[in-house]
C-alpha positions in Angstrom: 0.0 0.0 0.0 2.8 2.4 0.9 4.7 1.9 -2.4 1.5 1.6 -4.5 0.2 4.9 -3.4 3.6 6.6 -3.0 5.2 5.6 -6.3 1.7 6.0 -7.8 1.7 9.7 -7.0 5.2 10.0 -8.5 4.0 8.4 -11.7 0.9 10.6 -11.8 3.0 13.8 -11.5 5.9 12.8 -13.7 5.0 10.4 -16.5 3.9 11.8 -19.9 0.2 12.0 -20.7 -0.8 11.5 -17.1 -3.7 13.8 -16.2 -1.7 14.9 -13.1 1.6 15.5 -14.9 3.4 18.5 -13.5 1.1 18.7 -10.5 4.2 19.5 -8.4 6.1 18.7 -5.3 3.2 19.6 -2.9 1.0 16.9 -4.4 3.9 14.4 -4.2 4.6 15.3 -0.5 0.9 15.0 0.4 0.6 11.8 -1.6 3.5 10.2 0.3 2.1 11.3 3.6 -1.3 9.7 2.8 0.5 6.6 1.4 2.2 6.0 4.7 -1.1 6.5 6.5 -2.9 4.0 4.3 -0.2 1.4 4.8 0.1 2.0 8.5 -3.7 1.7 9.0 -3.8 -1.6 7.2 -0.7 -2.9 9.1 -1.9 -1.6 12.4 -2.4 -5.0 14.0 1.3 -5.8 13.4 2.5 -2.4 14.8 2.0 -0.4 11.7 5.7 0.0 10.8 6.5 -0.5 7.1 10.1 0.6 7.2 13.2 -1.4 8.1 14.8 1.7 9.6 11.8 2.2 11.9 11.7 -1.5 12.9 15.4 -1.3 13.8 14.9 2.1 15.6 12.1 0.6 17.6 14.2 -2.4 18.6 17.1 0.0 19.6 14.6 1.9 21.8 13.5 -1.3 23.4 10.0 -1.1 22.0 10.3 -4.0 19.6 11.8 -7.5 19.8 15.0 -7.9 17.9 14.1 -11.5 17.1 11.2 -10.1 15.0 13.2 -7.6 13.0 14.5 -9.9 10.2 11.0 -11.2 9.5 9.5 -7.7 9.4 12.2 -6.5 7.1 11.7 -9.4 4.8 8.0 -8.6 4.7 8.5 -4.9 4.2 10.9 -5.5 1.3 8.7 -8.0 -0.4 5.7 -5.6 0.0 7.7 -2.8 -1.5 8.6 -4.9 -4.6 5.1 -6.1 -5.1 3.8 -2.5 -4.8 6.3 -1.3 -7.4 5.3 -4.1 -9.8 1.6 -3.1 -9.5 2.5 0.6 -10.1 4.3 -0.4 -13.3 1.4 -2.4 -14.6 -1.0 0.4 -13.7 1.0 3.0 -15.6 2.4 0.8 -18.3 1.1 2.9 -21.2 2.5 6.1 -19.6 5.9 4.5 -19.2 5.8 3.7 -22.9 4.9 7.4 -23.6 7.8 8.7 -21.5 11.3 8.8 -23.1 13.4 10.3 -20.2 15.2 7.6 -18.4 15.7 9.6 -15.2 12.0 10.2 -15.0 11.3 6.5 -15.3 13.8 5.7 -12.6 12.6 8.6 -10.4 9.1 7.2 -10.0 10.5 4.1 -8.5 13.3 5.3 -6.2 15.1 8.4 -5.1 18.2 10.2 -6.5 19.9 13.4 -5.2 19.1 16.7 -6.9 22.9 17.5 -6.5 25.1 14.5 -6.1 27.3 15.0 -3.1 27.7 11.7 -1.1 28.4 13.2 2.3 25.6 15.8 2.1 23.2 13.2 0.6 23.9 10.8 3.4 23.5 13.6 6.0 20.1 14.6 4.4 18.7 11.1 4.6 20.1 10.7 8.1 18.5 13.9 9.4 15.1 13.3 7.7 14.9 9.7 9.1 16.1 10.9 12.6 13.2 13.4 12.7 10.8 10.7 11.5 11.9 8.2 14.1 12.0 10.7 17.0 8.5 11.9 16.1 7.3 8.3 16.0 8.7 7.6 19.5 7.3 10.8 20.9 3.8 10.5 19.3 3.5 6.9 20.4 2.5 8.3 23.7 -0.6 9.8 22.1 -1.7 6.4 21.0 -3.9 5.0 18.2 -5.3 7.2 15.5 -4.0 10.5 17.0 -0.4 9.3 16.8 -1.0 8.0 13.2 -2.5 11.2 12.0 0.4 13.1 13.6 3.0 10.9 11.9 1.2 11.4 8.5 1.7 15.2 8.8 5.3 14.7 10.1 6.1 12.8 6.9 4.4 15.4 4.8 6.3 18.2 6.5 9.6 16.3 6.0 8.8 16.0 2.3 8.0 19.7 1.9 10.9 21.0 4.1 13.7 18.4 3.9 12.9 16.2 0.9 13.9 18.3 -2.1 17.6 17.4 -1.9 17.4 13.6 -2.0 13.8 12.7 -2.5 13.6 11.7 1.3 13.6 7.9 0.9 13.9 7.3 4.7 13.0 3.6 4.0 14.8 0.8 2.2 11.5 -0.9 1.4 10.4 2.3 -0.3 13.7 2.8 -2.2 15.7 -0.4 -2.6 12.7 -2.8 -3.3 11.3 -0.5 -6.1 14.8 0.0 -7.4 15.1 -3.8 -7.7 11.8 -3.8 -9.5 13.0 -1.2 -11.9 16.0 -3.3 -12.6 14.1 -6.5 -13.4 10.9 -5.2 -15.0 10.7 -4.9 -18.8 10.3 -1.1 -18.8 10.9 0.2 -22.3 14.0 2.4 -22.6 14.5 2.5 -18.9 18.3 2.9 -18.5 20.3 1.9 -15.4 19.1 1.7 -11.8 21.8 3.9 -10.3 23.2 1.2 -8.0 26.1 3.5 -7.0 23.7 5.7 -5.1 21.5 2.9 -3.8 23.4 2.2 -0.5 22.6 5.8 0.9 18.8 5.4 1.1 19.5 2.1 3.0 22.3 2.9 5.4 21.6 6.5 6.2 18.0 5.9 7.3 19.1 3.0 9.6 21.8 5.2 11.2 19.3 8.1 11.6 16.7 5.9 13.2 19.1 4.3 15.5 20.5 7.7 16.6 17.0 9.0 17.3 16.2 5.9 19.3 19.3 6.4 21.4 18.5 10.1 22.0 14.9 9.2 22.9 16.2 6.6 25.3 18.6 9.0 27.0 15.8 11.6 27.4 13.4 9.0 28.7 15.9 8.1 31.4 16.4 11.7 32.4 12.6 12.1 32.7 12.3 9.0 34.8 14.9 10.4 37.3 
């Protein structure tokens, strides 16, 4: 659901002959915020986290069992791949009508607006740090209130911090669709930019872990 709606809004705003082409960054940021909300609502019984970095961050914070992390990550990555395949089939005629290879790749996964590895890593680290910290704080609100809050946090991150790298913050949102781009028979697609692909995986995990550690330190201080 996350990737279906999220990559879907990217296709809608980017691919040729789409009725929403050129709708702009605000629509994309809102679309991704709602995509996360849809996915989290459906995955609510299992905890609602659809992101390997978040699962790891919750484990670091002591709010999720480490033994469950590998299975969750496998499910998240598989879900991301399946979502990307459905998006491709849904927009197949528009992929055929689009010639630009970067546009075709960009609807599946992220890429930096300006390639600068340390800054790109920092951007994904900070964005995911803010997401993870917000999740841990808003968990105290519980249920739907916390979920709505996280939806707007993700939208705000997209609008404020997302324009440099595309704010992946999630390997299941970036690496799984990138793999789908590599294996799907997309006409004239070009390469999948594997040289950049490690940043949207490693930086979010580091950012989420750092946020969990800070949250833990603050929680200890409050307890005293």
